[in-house]
C-alpha positions in Angstrom: 22.5 -149.5 -25.7 19.9 -149.5 -22.4 19.5 -148.5 -19.0 19.6 -150.5 -16.4 17.8 -150.4 -12.7 20.3 -147.8 -11.5 19.8 -145.8 -14.6 23.4 -146.8 -16.0 23.8 -147.5 -19.8 24.6 -151.1 -20.6 25.4 -152.7 -23.8 25.1 -156.1 -25.3 28.1 -157.9 -26.3 27.7 -157.0 -30.0 27.6 -153.2 -29.2 30.5 -153.8 -26.9 32.4 -155.5 -29.7 31.7 -152.4 -32.3 32.8 -150.0 -29.6 36.1 -152.0 -28.9 37.1 -153.1 -32.2 37.1 -156.6 -30.8 35.7 -159.6 -32.3 32.6 -160.9 -30.6 34.2 -164.3 -29.4 37.1 -162.4 -28.1 35.0 -160.4 -25.8 33.1 -163.5 -24.8 36.5 -165.4 -24.1 38.0 -162.5 -22.1 34.8 -162.5 -20.2 35.3 -166.1 -19.5 38.9 -165.8 -18.1 38.2 -162.9 -16.0 39.7 -160.1 -17.9 36.3 -158.3 -17.9 33.0 -159.1 -15.9 29.7 -158.4 -17.3 27.4 -156.3 -14.9 24.5 -158.3 -15.5 22.4 -160.6 -17.9 19.2 -160.3 -19.6 16.3 -162.5 -19.1 17.6 -164.5 -22.0 20.8 -164.7 -20.5 22.5 -162.4 -22.8 25.6 -160.5 -21.2 25.5 -156.8 -20.5 28.5 -154.6 -20.2 28.4 -151.1 -18.3 30.8 -148.1 -19.3 33.7 -149.7 -17.0 33.4 -152.7 -18.6 34.0 -151.0 -22.0 37.1 -149.1 -20.6 38.5 -152.1 -19.2 38.2 -153.8 -22.7 39.9 -151.1 -24.5 42.6 -151.0 -22.1 43.0 -154.8 -22.5 43.2 -154.5 -26.3 45.8 -151.8 -25.9 47.8 -154.0 -23.7 47.6 -157.1 -26.1 48.4 -154.9 -29.0 51.7 -154.2 -27.3 52.4 -157.9 -27.0 51.3 -158.7 -23.6 49.8 -162.0 -22.7 46.5 -162.5 -20.9 47.9 -163.2 -17.8 50.0 -160.0 -17.6 46.8 -158.0 -18.9 44.5 -159.4 -15.9 47.4 -158.6 -13.5 47.8 -154.9 -14.6 43.8 -154.3 -14.8 43.1 -155.9 -11.6 45.9 -153.9 -9.6 45.7 -149.9 -10.2 49.3 -149.6 -8.9 50.5 -152.6 -10.7 50.1 -151.0 -14.2 53.6 -149.2 -14.1 55.3 -152.5 -12.8 53.7 -154.7 -15.3 54.4 -152.4 -18.0 58.0 -152.0 -16.9 58.4 -155.7 -17.2 56.9 -155.7 -20.2 59.6 -153.1 -21.7 62.1 -155.4 -20.5 60.7 -158.5 -22.2 60.4 -156.3 -25.5 64.1 -155.1 -25.4 65.1 -158.9 -25.1 62.7 -159.7 -28.2 63.9 -156.8 -30.2 67.7 -157.8 -29.5 67.1 -161.5 -30.6 65.1 -160.3 -33.8 67.9 -157.6 -34.6 70.4 -160.6 -34.1 68.3 -162.7 -36.5 68.1 -159.7 -39.0 71.8 -159.4 -39.0 72.2 -162.9 -39.8 70.0 -163.3 -42.6 71.4 -159.9 -44.0 74.7 -161.5 -43.9 73.4 -164.6 -45.6 72.0 -162.2 -48.5 75.9 -161.1 -49.1 77.7 -164.1 -48.4 78.2 -167.4 -46.8 77.5 -171.1 -47.3 75.4 -173.6 -45.6 78.2 -174.2 -43.3 78.7 -170.5 -42.6 75.2 -170.1 -42.0 75.2 -172.7 -39.3 78.3 -171.3 -37.9 76.7 -167.9 -37.7 73.6 -169.0 -36.2 75.6 -170.4 -33.1 77.9 -167.6 -32.7 74.8 -164.9 -33.0 73.0 -166.5 -30.1 76.3 -166.7 -27.6 75.9 -164.7 -24.6 78.5 -161.8 -24.2 80.5 -164.0 -21.8 80.5 -166.7 -24.4 81.7 -164.6 -27.0 84.4 -163.2 -24.9 85.7 -166.6 -24.1 85.6 -167.6 -27.8 87.9 -165.0 -28.9 89.8 -165.2 -25.6 90.2 -168.9 -26.5 91.6 -168.2 -29.9 94.0 -165.8 -28.8 95.4 -168.3 -26.1 95.5 -170.8 -28.2 97.1 -168.8 -31.0 99.9 -167.2 -28.9 100.6 -170.6 -27.3 104.0 -170.8 -25.6 105.1 -167.6 -26.3 106.8 -165.8 -23.7 105.5 -162.2 -24.0 103.0 -161.6 -21.1 102.6 -157.9 -21.9 102.0 -158.4 -25.6 99.5 -161.1 -24.6 97.6 -159.0 -22.1 97.3 -156.3 -25.0 95.6 -158.8 -27.0 93.3 -159.8 -24.6 92.4 -156.5 -23.2 91.0 -155.7 -26.6 88.6 -158.4 -26.4 87.3 -157.5 -22.8 85.6 -154.8 -24.5 83.3 -156.7 -26.3 79.6 -155.0 -25.6 76.7 -156.4 -23.6 74.1 -155.0 -25.6 75.2 -154.5 -29.2 74.1 -152.1 -31.8 73.1 -153.3 -35.1 76.7 -152.4 -36.4 78.3 -154.5 -33.6 75.8 -157.7 -34.2 77.1 -157.6 -37.7 80.7 -157.2 -36.7 80.4 -160.3 -34.3 79.0 -162.4 -36.7 81.8 -161.5 -39.1 84.4 -161.9 -36.4 83.0 -165.1 -35.6 83.3 -166.4 -39.1 86.9 -164.8 -39.1 87.9 -166.7 -36.1 86.6 -170.0 -37.4 88.6 -169.2 -40.9 91.9 -171.1 -41.4 93.7 -167.8 -42.3 93.8 -165.8 -39.3 95.4 -168.2 -36.8 98.6 -168.5 -38.8 98.8 -164.8 -39.5 98.3 -163.9 -35.7 100.9 -166.7 -34.9 103.5 -164.9 -37.1 102.7 -161.6 -35.7 103.3 -163.0 -32.2 106.6 -164.7 -33.2 107.6 -161.6 -34.8 107.3 -159.6 -31.7 108.7 -162.1 -29.4 111.8 -162.2 -31.7 112.2 -158.5 -31.6 111.4 -157.9 -28.1 108.2 -155.9 -28.7 105.5 -155.4 -25.8 102.5 -153.5 -25.4 102.8 -149.8 -26.5 102.6 -146.9 -24.4 100.3 -144.3 -25.3 103.3 -142.0 -26.6 104.7 -144.9 -28.9 101.2 -145.3 -30.1 100.8 -141.9 -31.0 104.3 -141.9 -33.0 103.2 -145.0 -34.8 100.2 -143.6 -36.1 102.1 -140.6 -37.2 104.5 -142.9 -39.1 101.6 -144.9 -40.6 100.0 -141.7 -41.8 103.3 -140.5 -43.2 104.1 -143.6 -45.3 100.5 -144.3 -46.4 100.4 -140.8 -47.5 103.5 -141.0 -49.5 102.4 -144.3 -51.1 98.6 -143.0 -51.8 100.4 -140.1 -53.6 102.2 -142.6 -55.8 99.6 -144.5 -56.4 97.3 -141.7 -57.6 100.0 -140.6 -59.9 100.3 -143.8 -61.4 103.5 -144.9 -60.3 104.1 -148.7 -60.4 105.7 -150.1 -57.1 108.0 -152.1 -59.4 109.1 -149.4 -61.6 112.1 -147.4 -61.2 110.2 -144.2 -60.1 109.0 -146.1 -56.8 112.8 -145.8 -55.3 112.4 -142.2 -54.5 109.4 -143.1 -52.4 110.8 -146.1 -50.8 113.9 -143.6 -49.8 111.7 -141.3 -48.2 109.6 -143.7 -46.2 113.1 -145.5 -45.0 114.1 -141.9 -43.9 111.1 -141.5 -41.7 111.4 -145.1 -40.4 115.1 -145.3 -39.3 114.6 -142.9 -36.3 111.2 -144.0 -35.3 110.9 -146.8 -32.4 109.4 -149.1 -35.1 113.1 -149.7 -36.1 113.6 -152.3 -33.1 117.6 -152.4 -34.3 119.7 -149.4 -32.8 122.6 -150.9 -35.4 120.4 -150.2 -38.2 120.8 -146.4 -38.6 121.1 -145.8 -42.5 119.2 -146.6 -45.6 120.6 -150.1 -47.1 119.5 -153.6 -48.0 119.3 -154.4 -43.9 117.0 -151.6 -43.2 114.6 -152.6 -46.2 114.7 -155.9 -45.4 113.8 -155.4 -41.9 110.9 -152.8 -43.1 109.5 -155.4 -45.5 109.6 -158.1 -43.0 107.6 -155.9 -40.9 105.2 -154.9 -43.1 104.6 -158.4 -44.6 103.8 -159.7 -40.8 101.8 -156.8 -40.0 99.6 -156.2 -43.0 98.0 -159.6 -43.1 94.5 -158.8 -44.6 92.6 -161.3 -42.0 94.6 -159.5 -38.9 93.8 -156.1 -40.1 90.1 -157.2 -40.5 90.1 -158.7 -36.8 91.4 -155.6 -35.4 88.8 -153.3 -37.2 86.3 -155.4 -36.0 87.2 -155.3 -32.4 87.5 -151.7 -32.9 83.7 -151.7 -33.9 82.8 -154.1 -31.3 84.5 -151.9 -28.4 82.7 -148.8 -29.6 86.0 -147.1 -31.2 86.4 -146.0 -34.6 87.8 -148.5 -36.8 90.9 -147.6 -38.6 90.7 -147.3 -42.6 92.4 -150.3 -44.0 95.7 -149.6 -45.7 96.1 -153.2 -47.2 96.6 -151.6 -50.8 99.4 -149.3 -49.5 100.8 -152.2 -47.7 101.2 -154.3 -50.9 102.6 -151.5 -52.9 105.2 -150.8 -50.4 106.2 -154.2 -49.9 106.6 -154.8 -53.5 108.4 -151.6 -54.1 110.8 -152.8 -51.4 111.3 -156.2 -53.0 111.8 -154.5 -56.3 114.3 -151.9 -54.6 116.1 -154.1 -52.4 119.0 -151.7 -51.9 119.4 -147.8 -52.6 120.1 -147.7 -56.5 119.8 -151.2 -57.3 116.8 -151.0 -59.6 118.5 -148.2 -61.4 122.0 -150.1 -61.5 120.4 -153.3 -62.8 118.4 -151.1 -65.6 121.8 -149.4 -66.5 123.7 -152.7 -67.1 120.8 -153.7 -69.4 120.5 -150.6 -71.4 124.4 -150.9 -72.2 123.4 -153.3 -74.8 122.6 -151.2 -77.8 121.5 -154.0 -80.1 117.9 -153.6 -81.7 116.2 -156.9 -81.8 113.2 -155.6 -83.3 112.2 -156.7 -86.9 113.0 -153.5 -89.2 114.1 -151.4 -86.0 112.3 -150.4 -82.8 110.4 -147.4 -84.7 109.1 -149.6 -87.7 108.0 -152.4 -85.1 106.4 -149.9 -82.8 104.3 -148.2 -85.7 103.4 -151.8 -86.8 102.1 -152.8 -83.3 100.3 -149.5 -82.8 98.4 -149.6 -86.2 97.5 -153.4 -85.3 96.0 -152.2 -82.0 94.5 -149.2 -83.3 92.3 -151.7 -85.7 91.3 -153.5 -82.9 90.0 -150.1 -81.0 88.0 -149.2 -84.2 86.5 -152.7 -84.0 85.2 -152.4 -80.6 81.7 -151.1 -80.3 80.4 -149.4 -77.0 78.1 -152.2 -76.2 81.1 -154.4 -75.7 82.7 -152.0 -73.0 81.2 -154.0 -70.3 82.9 -157.3 -71.1 85.4 -158.6 -68.8 89.3 -158.8 -70.0 92.5 -160.9 -68.9 93.4 -157.7 -67.0 92.0 -158.5 -63.4 89.0 -156.4 -62.4 89.2 -154.5 -66.0 86.4 -153.9 -68.6 86.9 -153.4 -72.1 86.3 -149.7 -71.5 88.9 -149.7 -68.8 91.3 -151.4 -71.1 90.7 -148.9 -74.0 90.9 -146.2 -71.6 94.6 -147.7 -70.3 95.6 -147.9 -74.0 94.8 -144.2 -74.5 96.6 -143.2 -71.3 99.8 -145.4 -72.5 100.1 -143.2 -75.4 99.8 -140.2 -73.4 102.4 -140.7 -70.8 105.0 -142.3 -73.0 104.4 -139.7 -75.6 104.7 -137.0 -73.2 107.8 -138.2 -71.8 109.6 -138.4 -75.0 108.6 -134.9 -75.6 109.7 -133.8 -72.3 106.1 -132.7 -71.3 104.8 -135.6 -69.0 101.0 -135.4 -68.5 99.9 -133.5 -65.1 96.6 -135.4 -64.9 96.4 -138.6 -62.9 96.2 -142.0 -64.6 92.7 -142.3 -63.0 91.2 -139.9 -65.1 89.0 -140.6 -67.8 90.8 -140.1 -71.1 88.4 -142.1 -73.2 85.4 -139.5 -73.4 82.6 -140.3 -75.6 84.6 -141.3 -78.6 87.2 -144.0 -77.8 88.5 -144.4 -81.3 89.2 -140.6 -81.8 90.7 -140.7 -78.2 93.0 -143.3 -79.0 94.0 -142.2 -82.6 95.0 -138.6 -81.1 97.0 -140.0 -78.7 98.8 -142.6 -80.8 99.4 -140.0 -83.4 100.8 -137.8 -80.6 103.1 -140.4 -79.3 104.4 -141.5 -82.7 105.2 -138.0 -83.6 107.0 -137.8 -80.2 109.2 -141.1 -81.0 110.1 -139.7 -84.3 112.1 -136.6 -83.1 115.7 -136.4 -84.4 117.8 -137.9 -82.1 115.2 -139.2 -79.8 116.7 -143.0 -79.8 119.6 -141.9 -78.3 118.8 -139.3 -75.7 119.1 -140.3 -72.1 115.7 -140.5 -70.0 117.7 -141.2 -66.6 119.2 -144.7 -67.0 117.4 -145.2 -70.2 118.2 -144.4 -73.9 115.1 -143.3 -75.7 114.8 -146.4 -77.8 113.9 -148.0 -74.3 111.2 -145.6 -74.1 110.0 -146.6 -77.5 110.3 -150.1 -76.5 108.5 -149.9 -73.3 105.1 -148.6 -75.1 105.8 -151.3 -77.7 105.3 -153.9 -75.4 102.9 -152.5 -73.7 100.5 -151.8 -76.6 101.3 -155.6 -77.8 100.5 -157.2 -74.6 97.4 -154.9 -74.0 96.3 -155.7 -77.6 96.1 -159.6 -76.7 93.8 -158.4 -73.9 91.7 -156.6 -76.1 91.7 -159.4 -78.6 91.0 -161.8 -76.0 88.2 -160.0 -74.5 86.4 -159.6 -77.8 86.8 -163.1 -79.0 89.3 -162.4 -81.9 92.3 -163.8 -83.2 95.0 -163.5 -80.4 98.0 -164.2 -82.5 99.0 -160.6 -83.6 102.2 -160.0 -85.1 103.7 -163.2 -84.8 107.1 -162.3 -85.9 107.2 -159.3 -83.3 105.8 -161.5 -80.4 108.9 -163.9 -81.2 111.5 -160.9 -80.6 109.4 -159.6 -77.7 109.7 -162.7 -75.5 113.4 -162.6 -74.8 113.0 -158.6 -74.2 110.3 -159.2 -71.9 111.9 -161.9 -69.8 114.8 -159.9 -69.5 113.1 -156.7 -68.3 110.6 -158.2 -66.2 112.0 -161.6 -65.0 113.5 -160.4 -61.6 110.4 -158.1 -60.6 108.2 -159.3 -57.7 105.0 -161.1 -58.5 103.1 -159.9 -55.5 99.5 -158.3 -55.3 101.1 -154.6 -55.3 103.2 -155.4 -58.5 102.3 -154.8 -62.2 102.5 -158.5 -63.3 100.7 -161.5 -61.8 102.7 -164.8 -61.5 103.8 -166.4 -64.5 101.1 -168.5 -66.1 101.5 -171.8 -68.2 101.3 -171.9 -72.0 100.2 -174.6 -74.0 103.0 -176.5 -76.1 102.9 -175.0 -79.2 101.1 -171.7 -78.3 101.4 -168.6 -80.5 104.5 -166.6 -79.2 102.3 -163.6 -78.2 100.2 -166.2 -75.9 103.6 -167.1 -74.2 104.2 -163.6 -73.7 100.9 -163.0 -72.2 101.8 -165.8 -70.0 105.0 -164.6 -68.9 103.2 -161.5 -67.7 100.6 -163.4 -65.8 97.6 -163.7 -68.1 95.9 -167.2 -68.1 95.6 -168.4 -71.5 92.2 -169.4 -72.9 91.8 -172.9 -74.1 
């Protein structure tokens, strides 16, 4: 630093660079383009800067760090009253950039979870659409999908939901928009939406008034609550126990405005068919997700998904097409008192239980994470289910069914002890005098034993397959089981909410137990 002729301190370019934290070449460049002007030069031609120049450079650096260009910086510095205006313009520019970066982030975040090369290209295109372009995309999709259906109010209700797409989306809304773009482009949504429109046109359904909407929400809460209770209790949708749940839901549906036919006033085949059709049309997963995404985009709470409950109820309605139908069929089935099992049902059950017990004892904890032929079940899940089956059927035979749910952990720290304890309890319960002829609803006791026998036999096949062991368990019992399994399960609906999947092919000459497993929906390993 030195004093100039007016006794003002001045600095050379190196000292200024140190004070402002700017490289010397930046100070020199900014001097050349007019961001700052030296107060003079030395005899040797070197630039000198005063206190005002240093302050100007420090402010210029701050504005540069905020992302302003040199033209904006110079304009802000040259006009004292222009700093506020320049800053405001830059705020707007930064907000635009932030939105763009947030969109890019959402695209990349989505790519880390799913998508193909084609999906990435689609998301990139949709991500850069303007709000008007977004609305037009969904509007065109709905208009094309509904086509010539004559239901103007229904159409308006759909399109009104689209009008709420936001001008300035949040992070969550950006991701929702990307997913919505994929969904609209996917092949599943259009036919599903068309089916809803056709159903509404057939039944004269239009846009719902607020009072009707409230009634529909209450009805949905009612039936989903009943179904969740049944699922929590371990009630299979295609079991006889689901009949009461169906009857309770029909009783709530009949007097509601969801029942569009005033002639249907009581529980019966017509009522159950209509409700099943409603659920099948309205419960499409793609449509449910479409409405959830529109809620997010419209700033409204997205309703919880009810796909699982809908699948359960659809299956229960198909398994119980009219009141008492399932029990009537079972009663007819159970009148046949022949015992097809080699050595009798009790001895056969004991053999199967022992065979499965051998597999359980051969299972090591490090194998618990292995997948099994039962979809989404690991070996540990399967072992837990084997224990639960012994507990529930043994408890039923004793007249003391378990009070805990099937979803609880029944395995603990010792899977072998848990299975052997439950198995011994079930075996003792089945050996009670007169148990085989005692009535359990429409079924005699021998059918209770038979049910657990089949469960253990098939899940034993699952466990053997998962462990890579011999699947040909108890061949003579498996041969006897095949016609029984076909008789009991042959007419059950093979849906996502049911106990068994669609029949799978079994290779010619496959072991009998492979045939049983294939009939119950297992894929047979090659």
